[in-house]
C-alpha positions in Angstrom: 128.3 118.5 105.4 126.5 115.3 104.5 127.9 111.8 104.7 128.6 110.2 101.3 127.5 106.6 100.7 129.9 103.8 100.2 132.1 103.6 97.1 130.3 102.3 94.0 130.2 98.5 93.9 130.6 98.1 97.6 127.9 97.3 100.2 127.7 98.0 103.9 126.3 95.5 106.4 123.9 97.2 108.8 124.4 96.8 112.5 121.8 94.6 114.2 121.6 95.9 117.7 121.0 93.7 120.7 117.3 93.1 121.0 117.2 91.1 124.3 119.9 89.6 126.4 120.2 86.4 124.3 120.8 88.3 121.0 124.4 89.1 120.2 125.4 92.5 118.9 127.1 91.8 115.6 127.1 92.6 111.9 125.1 90.4 109.5 126.9 90.4 106.1 124.1 88.3 104.6 121.8 91.3 104.5 122.4 93.1 101.2 122.1 96.9 101.5 120.7 98.5 98.3 122.8 101.7 98.3 121.4 102.9 94.9 117.8 102.0 95.7 116.3 105.2 94.2 118.8 105.8 91.4 117.8 105.2 87.8 120.8 102.9 87.3 123.3 101.2 89.6 126.2 103.0 87.9 125.5 106.5 89.2 128.5 107.9 91.1 128.4 108.5 94.8 127.1 111.8 96.2 130.1 113.9 97.3 130.6 117.2 99.2 131.3 118.8 95.9 127.9 117.7 94.6 126.3 119.2 97.7 128.0 122.6 97.0 126.9 122.5 93.4 123.3 121.6 94.4 123.1 124.4 96.9 124.6 126.9 94.5 121.8 126.2 92.1 119.3 126.8 94.8 120.9 130.1 95.9 121.1 131.3 92.3 117.4 130.6 91.8 116.5 132.3 95.1 118.6 135.4 94.2 116.8 135.6 90.9 113.4 135.4 92.7 112.5 132.2 90.8 110.7 129.2 92.1 113.1 126.6 93.5 112.7 123.8 91.1 114.5 122.8 88.0 112.3 124.8 85.7 114.6 127.7 86.5 117.7 125.8 85.6 119.2 126.0 82.1 118.6 122.9 80.0 122.4 122.3 79.9 122.4 122.1 83.8 119.1 120.2 84.1 120.3 116.7 83.7 123.2 117.3 86.1 120.9 118.9 88.7 118.5 116.0 88.6 121.2 113.4 88.9 122.8 115.1 91.9 119.4 115.4 93.5 118.7 111.7 93.1 122.1 110.9 94.6 121.4 113.3 97.4 118.2 111.5 98.3 119.8 108.1 97.7 122.0 108.6 100.7 119.3 109.8 103.1 117.9 107.0 105.3 114.5 108.8 105.4 114.2 108.9 101.6 115.4 105.3 101.2 112.8 104.1 103.8 110.0 106.2 102.1 111.0 104.7 98.7 111.0 101.2 100.1 107.5 101.6 101.5 106.1 103.2 98.4 107.6 100.4 96.2 106.0 97.8 98.5 102.6 99.5 98.2 103.0 99.7 94.4 103.9 96.0 94.2 100.7 95.2 96.1 98.3 97.3 94.0 99.6 97.0 90.4 100.4 94.4 87.8 104.1 93.7 87.5 104.4 95.8 84.3 102.6 98.8 85.7 104.5 98.5 89.0 107.9 98.6 87.2 106.8 101.7 85.2 105.6 103.5 88.3 108.8 102.7 90.2 110.9 104.0 87.3 108.8 107.2 87.3 109.3 107.5 91.0 113.1 107.4 90.6 112.8 110.0 87.9 110.5 112.3 89.8 112.8 112.4 92.8 115.3 114.3 90.7 112.9 117.3 90.6 113.1 117.9 94.3 116.2 120.1 94.8 115.0 120.9 98.4 114.8 118.7 101.4 112.2 120.6 103.3 109.0 118.9 104.6 106.6 120.9 102.4 108.4 120.2 99.2 110.6 117.2 99.6 111.0 113.8 98.0 110.3 111.9 101.2 107.0 113.8 101.6 106.0 113.1 98.0 106.9 109.4 98.4 105.0 109.2 101.7 102.0 110.9 100.2 102.0 108.5 97.2 102.1 105.5 99.5 99.4 107.0 101.7 97.2 107.8 98.7 97.0 104.1 97.9 96.0 103.3 101.5 93.4 106.1 101.7 92.0 105.0 98.3 91.7 101.5 99.6 89.8 102.7 102.7 87.5 104.7 100.4 86.8 101.7 98.2 88.6 102.9 95.0 90.2 100.0 93.2 90.4 101.0 89.5 94.1 100.5 88.6 93.9 103.4 86.1 92.7 105.8 88.7 95.2 104.6 91.3 98.0 105.1 88.7 96.8 108.6 88.1 96.8 109.3 91.8 100.3 108.0 92.3 101.5 110.3 89.5 99.6 113.2 91.2 101.4 112.6 94.5 104.9 112.2 92.9 104.6 115.6 91.2 102.3 117.7 93.4 105.1 119.5 95.2 107.7 119.7 92.5 106.8 123.4 91.9 107.1 124.6 95.4 109.4 127.3 96.5 110.7 128.8 99.8 108.5 131.9 99.8 104.6 132.0 99.8 103.2 132.5 96.3 99.6 133.1 95.4 98.0 129.9 93.9 96.6 132.1 91.2 98.7 132.6 88.1 101.4 130.8 86.2 103.9 131.1 89.1 101.6 129.4 91.6 103.0 126.2 93.2 100.6 123.7 91.8 100.6 125.4 88.3 104.4 125.0 88.3 104.1 121.4 89.4 101.7 120.6 86.6 104.0 122.4 84.1 106.9 120.1 85.2 104.6 117.0 84.7 103.5 118.2 81.2 107.2 118.6 80.2 107.9 115.1 81.3 104.8 113.7 79.5 106.0 115.4 76.3 109.5 114.0 76.7 108.0 110.5 77.4 105.8 110.7 74.3 108.7 111.7 72.1 110.9 108.9 73.4 108.1 106.3 73.0 107.6 107.4 69.4 111.4 107.0 68.7 111.2 103.5 70.3 108.2 102.5 68.1 110.1 103.6 65.0 113.1 101.6 66.0 115.3 104.7 66.4 115.9 104.2 70.2 116.2 101.2 72.5 113.7 100.8 75.3 115.1 102.2 78.5 114.0 102.9 82.0 114.8 106.6 81.4 111.9 106.8 78.9 109.2 107.1 81.6 106.8 104.7 80.0 104.2 105.3 82.7 103.6 108.8 81.2 103.9 108.0 77.5 100.1 107.2 77.0 98.6 109.3 79.7 97.1 111.9 77.3 95.3 109.1 75.4 93.8 107.4 78.4 90.5 108.0 80.2 89.0 107.3 83.6 85.4 106.6 84.5 84.1 108.3 87.6 80.7 108.2 89.3 78.8 111.5 89.6 75.4 111.6 91.2 74.7 108.0 90.4 75.9 108.1 86.8 79.1 107.2 85.1 81.1 110.0 83.5 84.3 109.5 81.5 87.2 112.0 81.8 90.6 112.3 80.2 93.1 110.9 82.7 95.3 114.0 82.4 92.3 116.2 83.4 91.9 114.1 86.6 95.6 114.5 87.4 95.5 118.2 86.7 92.5 118.7 89.1 94.0 116.4 91.8 97.3 118.4 91.7 95.3 121.7 91.8 93.3 120.4 94.8 96.3 119.8 97.0 96.9 123.6 97.4 97.1 123.9 101.1 95.7 127.3 102.0 92.5 126.7 100.1 92.1 123.1 100.9 88.6 123.5 102.5 87.3 126.2 100.1 84.5 125.3 97.7 85.5 125.3 94.1 83.3 128.4 93.3 85.3 130.7 95.6 88.8 132.1 96.3 89.4 133.0 92.7 89.1 129.4 91.6 88.2 130.3 88.1 91.5 132.2 87.6 93.3 129.4 89.4 91.7 126.7 87.3 92.4 128.6 84.1 96.1 128.8 85.0 96.1 125.0 85.1 94.1 124.7 81.9 96.5 127.0 80.0 99.3 124.6 80.9 97.2 121.6 80.0 96.2 123.0 76.6 99.4 124.9 75.9 98.4 128.5 75.8 100.7 129.3 72.9 99.1 126.7 70.6 96.0 124.9 71.9 92.5 126.3 72.3 90.8 125.7 75.6 87.4 124.1 75.1 84.4 125.9 76.5 83.6 122.8 78.7 87.1 122.6 80.2 86.6 125.1 83.0 83.4 123.7 84.5 84.8 120.2 84.1 88.0 120.9 86.0 86.1 122.8 88.7 83.9 119.7 89.1 86.9 117.4 89.2 88.6 119.6 91.9 85.6 118.6 94.1 85.6 114.9 92.9 86.5 111.8 94.8 90.1 111.5 93.3 90.8 115.2 94.2 89.7 114.6 97.8 91.7 111.5 97.9 94.8 113.6 97.0 93.9 116.2 99.7 93.4 113.5 102.3 96.6 111.7 101.5 98.5 115.1 101.8 96.9 115.6 105.2 97.7 112.1 106.3 101.3 112.4 105.1 101.6 115.6 107.2 100.2 113.9 110.3 102.1 110.6 110.1 102.4 109.7 113.7 105.6 107.7 113.1 107.6 110.8 112.1 106.0 113.3 114.4 109.3 114.9 115.6 111.1 115.0 112.3 108.0 116.4 110.5 107.4 118.9 113.3 111.0 120.3 112.9 110.8 120.4 109.2 107.4 122.2 109.2 108.6 124.6 111.8 111.7 125.4 109.8 109.6 126.1 106.7 107.2 128.4 108.8 110.2 130.2 110.3 111.4 131.0 106.8 107.9 132.3 105.9 107.7 134.3 109.2 104.8 132.2 110.3 104.0 130.9 113.8 107.3 132.1 115.3 105.5 133.5 118.3 104.4 130.0 119.5 106.3 127.4 121.5 106.2 123.7 120.6 102.8 123.1 122.2 101.1 126.1 120.7 102.7 125.7 117.3 101.7 122.0 117.0 98.2 122.8 118.1 98.0 125.5 115.5 99.4 123.2 112.8 96.7 120.6 113.6 94.0 123.2 113.6 95.3 124.5 110.2 95.2 121.1 108.5 91.8 120.2 110.0 90.1 123.3 108.7 89.7 125.0 112.0 91.2 128.3 110.7 89.2 128.4 107.4 87.1 131.5 107.5 85.0 131.1 104.3 81.8 129.3 103.5 81.0 126.5 106.0 80.1 123.6 103.8 80.2 119.8 104.3 84.1 119.3 104.3 84.6 122.3 106.7 81.8 121.1 109.1 83.3 117.6 109.2 86.9 118.9 109.7 85.8 121.1 112.6 84.4 118.0 114.3 87.8 116.4 114.3 87.6 114.4 111.1 89.8 116.1 108.5 89.2 113.6 105.7 86.3 114.2 103.4 84.9 112.1 100.5 82.0 113.1 98.3 81.5 109.5 97.3 83.0 106.0 98.0 83.1 104.7 101.5 82.6 108.1 103.3 82.1 106.7 106.8 85.3 104.6 106.6 87.3 107.6 105.2 86.0 109.9 108.0 86.9 107.3 110.7 90.4 106.8 109.2 91.1 110.5 109.2 89.8 110.9 112.7 92.0 108.0 113.8 95.1 109.6 112.2 94.5 113.0 113.8 93.9 111.4 117.2 97.1 109.3 117.0 99.1 112.4 116.0 97.9 114.4 119.0 98.6 111.5 121.4 102.1 110.9 120.0 102.9 114.6 120.2 101.6 114.8 123.8 104.0 111.9 124.7 106.9 113.7 123.0 106.1 117.0 124.7 105.8 115.5 128.2 109.1 113.7 128.0 111.3 116.1 126.0 109.8 119.7 125.9 113.1 121.4 126.9 114.9 119.6 124.0 112.2 120.7 121.5 112.4 124.4 122.7 116.1 124.3 122.4 115.9 122.8 118.9 113.5 125.6 117.9 115.9 128.2 119.2 119.0 126.9 117.4 116.9 126.4 114.3 115.9 130.1 114.3 119.4 131.2 114.9 120.6 129.1 112.0 118.0 130.7 109.6 119.3 134.1 110.6 122.7 133.0 109.5 121.4 131.4 106.3 121.9 127.9 107.6 119.6 124.9 107.9 119.7 122.8 111.1 118.3 119.8 109.3 121.5 119.7 107.2 123.9 120.0 110.2 125.8 116.9 111.3 124.5 115.7 114.7 127.8 116.6 116.4 127.2 120.3 115.4 123.6 120.1 116.6 124.9 118.6 119.9 127.5 121.3 120.3 124.9 124.1 120.0 122.6 122.3 122.4 125.5 122.0 124.9 126.1 125.7 124.6 122.5 126.4 125.6 122.6 123.9 128.5 125.9 125.2 130.0 125.5 128.9 129.7 124.6 131.1 132.7 120.9 130.6 133.3 120.7 127.8 130.9 117.7 127.3 128.7 115.6 129.7 130.8 117.8 132.7 129.9 118.1 131.7 126.3 114.3 131.4 126.0 113.8 134.8 127.6 116.2 136.5 125.2 114.4 134.9 122.2 111.0 136.1 123.6 112.4 139.6 123.8 113.1 139.4 120.1 109.5 138.2 119.3 110.3 134.4 119.1 108.1 132.0 121.1 106.4 134.8 122.9 103.4 132.6 123.8 105.5 130.0 125.5 104.5 130.2 129.2 106.8 127.7 130.8 110.0 129.7 131.4 111.6 127.4 134.0 112.7 124.8 131.5 115.9 122.9 132.4 118.0 121.2 129.6 120.6 118.6 130.4 122.6 117.4 127.4 124.7 114.4 128.4 125.3 110.8 127.4 123.0 109.4 130.0 120.0 111.5 129.0 120.6 111.4 125.2 122.8 108.4 124.5 122.4 108.2 120.7 123.3 111.9 120.4 126.8 111.0 121.5 127.3 107.8 119.5 130.2 108.0 117.0 128.2 106.2 114.2 125.6 109.0 114.1 127.6 112.2 114.7 128.4 112.8 111.0 124.8 112.2 109.9 122.1 114.9 109.6 118.5 115.0 110.9 117.3 115.0 107.3 119.2 111.8 106.6 118.0 109.8 109.6 114.9 107.7 109.6 111.9 109.3 111.5 112.1 106.6 114.2 115.8 107.3 114.8 115.2 111.0 115.1 112.7 110.2 117.9 115.2 108.0 119.7 118.1 110.6 119.3 116.2 113.6 120.6 113.3 112.0 122.6 114.5 108.7 123.9 111.8 108.5 126.6 108.9 109.5 124.5 107.7 106.0 123.8 107.4 105.3 127.5 105.8 108.6 128.5 102.1 108.5 129.2 99.7 111.0 127.7 97.3 112.8 130.1 94.6 110.5 128.8 96.7 107.4 129.5 97.6 108.6 133.0 93.9 109.3 133.7 93.0 105.8 132.6 95.7 104.2 134.7 94.5 106.1 137.8 90.9 105.0 137.1 92.0 101.4 136.8 93.9 101.6 140.0 90.9 103.0 141.8 88.7 100.0 140.7 90.6 97.5 142.8 90.9 93.8 142.2 88.5 91.9 139.8 86.3 94.8 138.7 82.9 94.1 137.3 82.0 94.6 133.6 79.9 97.6 134.6 82.8 99.3 136.3 85.1 98.6 133.4 82.6 100.2 130.9 82.8 103.4 133.0 86.5 103.8 132.3 87.5 106.8 130.1 86.5 106.1 126.5 86.2 102.3 127.0 82.7 101.8 125.6 80.3 98.9 125.8 81.4 95.3 126.0 79.3 92.9 123.9 78.0 89.5 125.1 80.2 87.8 122.5 83.3 89.6 123.9 82.3 88.7 127.5 81.9 85.0 126.6 85.3 84.8 125.0 87.0 86.6 127.9 85.1 84.5 130.5 86.8 81.4 129.0 89.8 82.7 131.1 92.5 81.4 128.8 95.8 81.8 130.5 98.6 82.8 128.1 102.2 83.1 129.3 105.0 84.5 127.2 105.3 84.2 123.5 104.1 81.9 120.7 101.2 80.7 118.6 98.8 80.3 121.6 99.2 84.0 122.6 98.8 85.2 119.0 95.7 83.1 118.5 94.0 84.4 121.6 94.9 88.0 120.6 93.4 87.4 117.1 90.2 85.9 118.6 89.8 89.0 120.8 90.4 91.4 118.0 87.9 89.6 115.7 85.2 90.4 118.2 85.8 94.1 117.8 87.9 94.8 120.8 90.5 97.5 120.1 94.2 97.2 121.0 93.7 99.8 123.8 90.7 97.9 125.2 92.6 94.6 125.3 95.5 96.2 127.1 93.1 97.8 129.6 91.4 94.4 130.2 94.9 92.9 130.8 95.6 95.7 133.4 92.2 94.9 135.0 93.1 91.2 135.2 90.1 90.2 133.1 92.4 88.9 130.3 95.3 86.7 131.5 98.0 87.6 129.0 101.4 89.2 129.9 102.4 92.5 128.5 106.0 93.4 127.6 108.1 92.8 130.7 111.4 94.2 129.4 111.5 98.0 129.8 113.8 98.6 126.9 112.5 95.8 124.6 110.2 98.1 122.6 112.9 100.6 121.7 115.4 97.8 120.8 112.8 96.0 118.7 112.1 99.1 116.7 115.8 99.8 116.2 116.3 96.3 114.9 113.3 96.6 112.5 114.7 99.8 111.1 118.1 98.3 110.5 116.5 95.3 108.8 114.3 97.6 106.6 117.4 99.5 105.5 119.1 96.3 104.4 116.3 94.4 102.8 115.0 94.6 99.2 111.4 95.6 99.9 110.4 94.5 96.4 110.8 90.9 97.5 109.0 91.3 100.8 105.6 93.0 100.1 104.3 92.6 103.6 107.3 93.8 105.5 106.3 97.4 104.9 102.8 96.9 106.4 104.4 95.0 109.4 106.6 98.1 110.0 103.7 100.5 109.8 101.9 98.6 112.5 105.1 98.4 114.6 105.6 102.1 114.3 102.2 102.9 115.8 101.8 100.0 118.3 105.3 98.6 119.1 104.2 97.3 122.5 102.2 94.5 120.8 105.3 93.0 119.3 106.8 89.9 120.9 110.2 88.2 120.7 110.3 84.5 119.9 113.3 82.2 120.0 113.4 78.9 118.2 116.2 76.3 119.0 118.4 75.2 116.1 116.6 72.5 114.1 113.1 73.1 115.5 110.1 73.3 113.3 108.9 76.9 113.5 105.8 76.7 111.3 104.1 73.4 110.4 102.7 73.0 106.9 98.9 73.1 106.9 98.6 74.8 110.3 97.8 78.4 110.8 100.8 80.0 112.6 98.5 82.8 113.9 101.3 85.4 113.8 103.7 86.9 111.2 107.4 86.5 112.1 110.4 88.6 111.0 113.8 87.0 111.4 116.3 89.2 113.3 119.0 86.6 114.0 120.0 83.3 112.5 118.6 81.6 109.4 115.3 79.7 108.8 114.7 77.2 106.0 111.4 76.8 104.1 111.0 73.2 103.1 108.9 73.2 99.9 106.9 70.2 98.7 109.0 70.0 95.5 112.1 69.2 97.6 113.6 72.7 97.2 114.8 74.7 100.2 114.5 78.5 100.5 116.8 80.2 103.0 115.3 83.0 105.1 118.0 85.4 106.4 117.5 88.3 108.8 114.9 90.7 107.5 112.9 87.8 106.0 109.2 87.6 106.8 107.2 84.4 107.2 103.6 83.4 107.9 102.2 86.3 105.8 100.7 84.0 103.2 98.7 82.1 105.7 97.6 85.4 107.4 96.5 86.9 104.1 94.7 83.9 102.7 93.2 82.5 106.0 94.6 79.1 105.1 97.3 76.9 106.6 101.0 77.4 106.0 102.1 76.4 102.5 105.3 74.6 103.8 107.3 73.6 106.9 109.7 76.3 108.2 112.6 75.0 110.2 115.2 76.8 112.3 118.7 76.4 110.8 121.0 73.7 112.3 123.8 76.0 113.4 122.2 78.5 115.7 118.9 79.6 117.3 116.6 81.7 115.3 115.3 84.9 116.9 112.2 86.5 115.5 109.9 89.5 116.1 106.2 88.3 116.1 103.1 90.3 115.2 99.6 88.7 115.6 98.3 88.0 112.1 95.1 90.0 112.6 97.1 93.2 112.8 98.7 92.6 109.4 95.5 91.6 107.7 93.7 94.7 109.0 96.2 96.9 107.1 94.9 95.4 103.9 91.4 96.9 103.5 89.9 94.5 100.9 90.1 90.8 100.0 91.5 91.4 96.5 94.4 93.4 97.9 95.2 90.7 100.4 95.2 88.0 97.7 97.4 90.1 95.5 99.9 90.5 98.3 99.7 86.8 99.1 100.5 85.9 95.5 103.5 88.3 95.5 104.8 86.6 98.7 104.3 83.2 97.2 106.1 84.2 94.0 109.1 85.0 96.2 109.2 81.4 97.3 108.7 80.1 93.8 105.3 78.6 94.3 101.8 79.2 92.9 98.8 79.6 95.3 95.9 77.3 94.5 93.0 79.7 94.4 93.1 80.9 97.9 89.7 81.4 99.5 88.3 85.0 99.8 
């Protein structure tokens, strides 16, 4: 069973774990936990075991009737109750709260305050449509895709707020019509057609409520979905072959939802029964019982399905499915879904993941080889017909490469655990159960049975292979050891009642793959061996021959030849790092040059620091109102992918941490103690754990707007990230300035025309 949240009206203080030896393990009551962060109101009741039984009974009823598993199959009298239960269900899941926080931060950055509030209200509402918690059709996936779509649009150079709003709506609704069994995309029962039908019902409801408000017959309420009330009256201008074409916004959304259908992602819009598929969408759009479909509608929607916005939706869906930060949790959820559909059950972890990557990158598409297919088969799964095509391709290639590397680390350090999880997952499905919904103590119990039986995991695997499960897994001498030393978090009392679906992706990794972060991929091991063979003080020519290192420019050599010596933490280290990155050196290149002793800068010396830092950041994220900290989400994204570049800094009580007018060169997140911002108007702003500082200077390129002083009572401990890494996450100047203004607003100040 799932663990219900606290009683209404109460808050729970997250546990901030020891980061390094001088940080005490203790509770921080000053961090407010937003327990109802994704509810429509703060008065919704807590989610109880009784609610879970009711939610599952609705799912079982729909499945028994052969209907799609969304609320369209629920009677209107049950609909409101079902949506409320689902919101509360996701409200208690750490993964959903984290995904919501990060989406809200991205929405705050990209939209005006009014539009941002409307989109956040719509997000809370849309979550109620997701009765399931599976990867392919779950609220966390939709939330992650909506956030990712803003990032991908930014990379591609799309900045029109009306278009971005349409794309967020696309992401929130694109999977609401999914079910547990494969359904042809063609026809009114197809996944995307069902999703669009749900959206149109919500638009109609929103229009009716807005009309009542306008006539004074109803008070304005968050439940009225104002973000949808004018959609059918709005238009979006798109560029086609050098000319500007204006389309109804709802047509763009319809085409973008249609484009996310997975199995035909790389098919051209004149194949795979696209006419019939598009007509199914159009019948919903124009209401086949009343409206007449214009003769131009079909060619228009087929053209839109291959437009920039539609490809942005496809790319964001791919990126959300290959998010390197949640590789294990997503892998388990995807495998569970494929088991249910009798797909890929013959492959072990390595083969399955390779097949999944091939699937999303177009490797298995057998139709016409056109530009998107050709690009995908060369390892760049993102395609854009317009906008910044090169940047989009590079971003997609980067995400795919990162995913492969992260999975290699996971496989090298914890393959027996993954195989065992696949086995108990399949057995659960045979019994009609979902391992992702089991409490961790039950998962641990099943793992212990496998580890302690005669022959252990080897015999268990052989028996499964005889039944046609994981028949292609060649390694049959796997040894699984399930004890507190190997998997400490799996035995912790505070986690044993929680489920895999409820945990944050980072916590899933630390529970089931505690050594993955420190495991070297084959490529990393090869590079380490090559560096070792070079000996002391290698030449530039020797370094350039290292695996994948590339050419070093004269500008880079000149900066490195200054031989700055940086020890430990602080502004000096961050400034040197920023200077190196500005010359075009990658993080991997800098770390290689440190290992070659060309750059005199220490790497993390504490073996367990990275894991502890990440755990601390996740605790802070769970207990901080992300609306008030627009840059914290981006900080955490960087930290998820490159935790080893984070540094710990300690400031004695009373010390000036950041001087007004100076560039701090790094962004700091408070993890212990309190800092004080001394504003010029005489007002003090207290920064508690979870607060971020230095982001305004990083985003504007100017000096700090105020002095920041460590509190008088205790030392302040912070996690530091070089400012360059945060700024790189904001792809254009306007977005950086928007985020800087939001950060300044939190302090109650107005920026004086920051320089672009």
